[in-house]
C-alpha positions in Angstrom: 0.0 0.0 0.0 1.3 3.5 -0.9 1.7 6.2 1.7 -1.2 8.1 0.1 -3.5 5.0 0.2 -2.4 4.3 3.8 -3.3 7.9 4.8 -6.6 7.7 3.1 -7.5 4.4 4.7 -6.5 5.6 8.2 -8.6 8.8 7.8 -11.8 7.1 6.7 -14.5 7.3 9.3 -16.2 4.4 7.5 -13.4 1.8 7.5 -10.3 3.3 9.0 -8.7 4.1 12.3 -10.7 7.4 12.7 -13.9 5.4 12.9 -12.5 2.6 15.0 -11.4 5.2 17.5 -15.0 6.1 18.2 -15.5 2.7 19.8 -12.5 3.1 22.0 -13.7 6.6 23.0 -17.1 5.3 23.9 -15.7 2.5 26.0 -13.3 4.8 27.8 -16.1 7.3 28.5 -18.1 4.4 30.0 -15.2 3.3 32.1 -14.8 0.0 30.2 -11.3 0.6 28.9 -8.5 3.1 29.6 -8.1 6.4 27.7 -4.7 5.4 26.7 -6.2 3.1 24.1 -7.9 6.2 22.5 -4.6 8.1 22.6 -2.8 5.2 20.9 -5.2 5.1 18.0 -5.2 8.9 17.6 -1.4 9.1 17.7 -1.2 6.7 14.7 -3.6 8.9 12.7 -2.1 12.3 13.5 1.4 11.3 12.5 0.2 11.2 8.9 -0.5 14.2 6.6 -4.1 15.3 6.9 -6.4 15.1 3.9 -7.8 18.6 3.6 -8.5 18.8 -0.2 -12.0 19.7 -1.5 -13.2 16.1 -1.4 -12.5 15.9 2.4 -15.8 15.4 4.3 -17.3 14.0 7.5 -16.3 10.5 6.5 -12.8 11.3 5.2 -9.8 13.4 6.1 -9.6 16.4 8.4 -13.3 16.7 9.1 -13.4 13.0 10.1 -10.6 13.4 12.5 -12.1 16.6 13.9 -15.4 14.8 14.5 -13.7 11.9 16.3 -11.5 14.2 18.4 -14.5 16.3 19.5 -16.4 13.1 20.2 -13.5 11.7 22.2 -13.1 14.9 24.2 -16.7 14.4 25.6 -16.8 17.9 27.1 -13.3 17.8 28.6 -10.2 19.9 27.6 -8.6 17.0 25.8 -7.2 17.6 22.3 -8.1 21.4 22.5 -5.0 22.6 20.6 -5.4 20.0 17.8 -9.1 20.7 17.5 -8.5 24.5 17.2 -6.3 23.9 14.3 -8.7 21.4 12.7 -11.6 24.0 13.2 -9.8 26.4 10.9 -9.2 23.7 8.3 -12.8 22.5 8.4 -14.2 26.1 8.2 -12.0 26.8 5.1 -13.1 23.6 3.5 -16.8 24.3 4.3 -16.7 27.7 2.7 -14.8 26.5 -0.4 -17.4 23.9 -0.9 -20.3 26.3 -0.3 -18.9 28.7 -2.9 -18.8 25.9 -5.4 -22.3 24.7 -4.5 -23.8 28.2 -4.8 -22.0 28.8 -8.1 -23.5 25.5 -9.4 -27.0 26.6 -8.3 -26.5 30.0 -9.9 -25.6 28.4 -13.2 -28.8 26.3 -13.2 -27.0 22.9 -13.1 -28.2 19.8 -11.3 -26.3 18.7 -8.2 -24.2 15.6 -7.4 -24.9 13.6 -4.3 -21.4 14.3 -3.0 -22.2 18.0 -3.0 -24.9 17.7 -0.3 -25.0 14.2 1.2 -24.2 13.0 4.7 -21.1 10.9 4.0 -19.2 13.1 1.5 -21.1 16.3 1.2 -22.2 19.5 3.1 -24.8 17.8 5.2 -22.1 15.7 6.8 -20.0 18.7 7.4 -23.0 20.4 8.9 -23.5 17.4 11.2 -20.0 17.9 12.6 -20.5 21.6 13.0 -23.8 21.0 14.8 -21.9 18.9 17.4 -18.8 21.2 17.5 -20.2 24.7 17.1 -24.0 24.7 16.9 -24.3 28.5 16.8 -21.4 29.3 14.6 -21.4 31.1 11.3 -20.2 28.0 9.4 -23.2 25.9 10.4 -25.5 28.9 9.7 -24.1 29.0 6.2 -24.5 25.3 5.6 -28.1 25.4 6.7 -28.8 28.4 4.5 -27.3 26.4 1.6 -29.7 23.4 2.4 -32.6 25.8 2.3 -31.6 26.9 -1.1 -31.0 23.3 -2.2 -34.7 22.5 -1.5 -35.9 25.1 -4.0 -36.6 23.9 -7.6 -34.1 24.9 -10.2 -35.5 27.5 -12.5 -37.2 26.1 -15.6 -37.7 22.6 -14.1 -40.4 20.7 -12.1 -37.6 18.7 -10.3 -36.5 19.4 -6.8 -33.2 21.2 -6.2 -31.6 18.0 -4.9 -32.2 16.1 -8.1 -28.9 14.4 -9.1 -28.0 14.2 -12.8 -26.4 10.8 -12.5 -27.3 7.3 -11.3 -27.0 6.3 -7.6 -23.4 5.2 -8.2 -22.5 8.7 -9.5 -22.2 7.6 -13.2 -24.0 8.3 -16.4 -26.3 5.4 -16.9 -28.9 4.2 -19.5 -31.0 3.0 -16.6 -31.2 6.6 -15.2 -31.2 8.8 -18.4 -32.6 11.8 -16.5 -30.7 11.2 -13.3 -32.6 10.5 -10.0 -34.0 11.8 -6.8 -32.5 10.0 -3.8 -34.5 9.4 -0.6 -31.8 7.7 1.5 -30.4 9.0 4.8 -26.8 8.4 3.7 -26.8 9.8 0.2 -30.3 11.4 -0.2 -32.6 14.1 0.9 -33.6 12.6 4.3 -30.0 13.4 5.4 -30.6 17.2 5.0 -34.0 16.8 6.5 -32.5 15.2 9.6 -29.9 17.8 9.9 -32.4 20.7 9.6 -34.6 19.0 12.2 -31.8 18.4 14.7 -30.5 22.0 14.2 -34.0 23.4 14.8 -34.3 21.4 18.0 -30.9 22.8 19.0 -32.1 26.4 18.4 -29.9 26.8 15.3 -32.2 28.1 12.5 -31.9 30.2 9.4 -34.3 32.1 7.2 -36.6 29.7 5.4 -35.6 26.8 7.7 -39.2 25.5 8.3 -40.3 26.0 4.7 -37.3 23.9 3.5 -38.2 21.1 5.9 -41.8 21.2 4.7 -40.8 21.1 1.0 -38.8 17.9 1.7 -41.6 16.4 3.7 -44.2 17.1 1.1 -42.0 15.4 -1.5 -41.7 12.4 0.8 -45.5 12.3 1.2 -46.1 12.1 -2.5 -43.7 9.2 -2.8 -44.9 7.2 0.2 -46.2 3.7 -0.8 -48.7 1.6 1.1 -48.6 -2.2 1.2 -49.5 -5.1 3.4 -46.4 -4.4 5.5 -47.3 -0.8 6.0 -46.0 2.5 4.5 -42.6 2.6 2.9 -40.5 4.8 0.6 -38.4 3.9 -2.4 -34.6 4.3 -2.3 -34.7 6.6 -5.2 -36.9 7.9 -8.0 -36.1 8.0 -11.7 -37.0 10.8 -14.0 -39.5 8.5 -15.7 -41.2 7.8 -12.4 -41.3 11.5 -11.6 -43.0 12.3 -14.9 -45.4 9.3 -14.5 -46.3 10.2 -11.0 -45.9 6.6 -9.9 -43.3 4.3 -8.3 -42.4 1.2 -10.3 -40.7 -0.5 -7.4 -43.2 -3.0 -6.0 -41.9 -3.8 -2.5 -40.0 -2.1 0.3 -36.2 -2.0 0.1 -34.0 -3.6 2.8 -34.9 -2.1 6.2 -31.5 -0.4 6.6 -30.2 2.8 8.1 -28.7 4.1 4.9 -31.6 3.7 2.4 -34.6 1.9 3.9 -37.6 2.7 6.0 -35.8 2.9 9.3 -33.5 5.8 8.3 -36.2 7.5 6.3 -38.8 7.2 9.1 -36.3 8.4 11.8 -35.6 11.5 9.8 -39.3 12.2 9.5 -39.8 11.5 13.2 -37.1 14.1 14.0 -38.6 16.6 11.6 -42.1 16.1 13.1 -40.7 16.7 16.6 -38.9 19.9 15.5 -42.1 21.1 13.8 -44.4 20.1 16.7 -46.5 17.9 14.3 -47.9 15.1 16.4 -49.8 13.5 13.4 -46.7 13.3 11.2 -44.7 12.0 14.2 -47.2 9.2 14.7 -47.2 8.2 11.0 -43.3 8.1 11.0 -43.3 5.9 14.1 -46.0 3.6 12.7 -44.0 3.1 9.5 -40.9 2.1 11.4 -42.9 -0.2 13.7 -44.6 -1.9 10.8 -41.3 -2.8 9.1 -40.1 -4.5 12.3 -43.0 -7.0 12.1 -42.6 -7.8 8.4 -40.6 -11.0 7.9 -40.2 -10.3 4.1 -38.4 -7.0 5.1 -36.3 -8.4 7.9 -35.2 -11.4 5.8 -33.4 -8.8 3.6 -31.0 -8.1 6.4 -28.0 -10.4 5.7 -25.1 -8.6 7.3 -24.2 -7.2 10.7 -23.0 -3.6 10.0 -24.4 -0.2 10.8 -24.9 0.9 7.2 -26.8 -1.9 5.5 -27.2 -4.4 8.3 -28.7 -5.4 11.6 -26.6 -3.1 13.8 -27.9 -0.1 12.0 -31.5 -1.3 12.3 -31.0 -2.0 16.0 -29.5 1.4 16.7 -32.1 3.3 14.7 -34.9 1.7 16.6 -33.1 2.3 19.9 -32.8 6.0 19.1 -36.4 6.3 17.8 -37.7 4.7 21.0 -36.2 7.6 23.1 -38.3 10.1 21.2 -41.4 8.0 20.6 -44.9 8.8 21.9 -45.0 5.3 23.2 -41.4 4.1 23.7 -42.5 0.6 24.9 -43.8 -0.2 21.4 -40.2 0.1 20.2 -38.2 -1.3 23.1 -40.3 -4.5 22.9 -38.6 -5.2 19.5 -35.0 -4.7 20.8 -34.5 -8.3 22.0 -35.5 -9.7 18.7 -33.3 -7.2 16.9 -30.3 -8.2 19.1 -31.0 -11.8 18.1 -31.1 -10.8 14.5 -27.8 -9.1 14.8 -26.1 -12.0 16.6 -27.4 -14.4 13.9 -25.4 -12.6 11.2 -22.1 -13.8 10.1 -19.4 -11.8 11.8 -18.1 -8.7 10.0 -14.9 -9.3 8.1 -13.2 -6.0 9.0 -12.9 -3.8 12.1 -14.3 -0.6 10.7 -17.1 1.6 11.9 -19.7 1.7 9.1 -19.7 -2.0 8.0 -17.4 -3.6 10.6 -17.1 -4.8 14.1 -16.6 -1.4 15.7 -20.0 -0.2 14.6 -21.6 -3.4 15.7 -20.1 -3.1 19.2 -21.1 0.5 19.5 -24.7 -0.3 18.6 -24.7 -3.2 21.2 -23.2 -1.0 23.9 -26.0 1.6 23.4 -28.8 -1.0 23.3 -27.4 -2.9 26.4 -27.2 0.3 28.4 -30.6 1.5 27.3 -29.5 5.1 27.1 -27.9 7.6 24.8 -24.3 6.9 23.8 -21.9 8.5 26.3 -20.0 10.3 23.6 -22.8 11.0 21.1 -20.9 9.2 18.4 -24.1 8.6 16.3 -24.3 12.3 15.3 -22.4 11.1 12.3 -25.4 9.0 11.4 -27.8 11.9 12.0 -29.9 9.6 14.3 -29.7 12.1 17.2 
């Protein structure tokens, strides 16, 4: 492996040391392991050149390290000097990326998922800023951009978050007019969750509520109803948009990243922020219905946070804390633990698809409370 590849791997929140450190920080905060283990992991990362180029994001490079350091600090004075330096780098990055995004909108071009999404876009950078500096100018500017993102581009009937490419970021004959993505990881429910969490934290901008309502209205028009309850597709093609109908005939895998759990949790958070009890009940019912649908649960075939059983377990755990009737959710947690333990073990130690994320989800579920470090801000679940 080259030095560049090694640096990139270490600074990946999804698979590398930056993400694995979140587990050690949570365990140290709970008194289950020494803080020296956290320092050891961080030392290995900080000895390498930081990735601060324009493709750095919450899940890669300087922002990923900043998120992990702030999470590991857990309100203490640890890592203060390093974090101050990282704050400057992250703010410069945010404003470079915002400048590009606004120029793109001004030109009337459609977006890319990596401009705005949670893992690699401005929503993810906003999630870090909400945790790090919730009333700072940088978060304000990200939220203002998201408000603008929700407005249709002039001359089209497509939402402003419409992506010109297929879900893999490529030009594809299957997606000749691009697509609209509904996922929490790469779609518009990520910005919805961030706007909702920011509003709950008192960090709002002009047009904040209207932007949330535009997203929610779009989700309402795409909601499908079947024997297993309401559900939303992973994405919508231009043909489906023109047709006004979804051709997918059954719910996707009930995952954090793209399925009903992540989509419903984002809508639950939005309903709470807006004080909409009816919408909150509908979002919670959608999540509960998928937990009793064997055809959906059978699609879970791996353990990780992103696509697998750990992500489902943790999403339900977090939703329960805000639910109108928490017992309806907590009653499912034992079965979801069993589902997680029935999966083949993860093949790698990383956060998003590996053993670190699995252990973090189990820690939270076993304790029955919020994570001690708030590590799941990077998933926009709380």
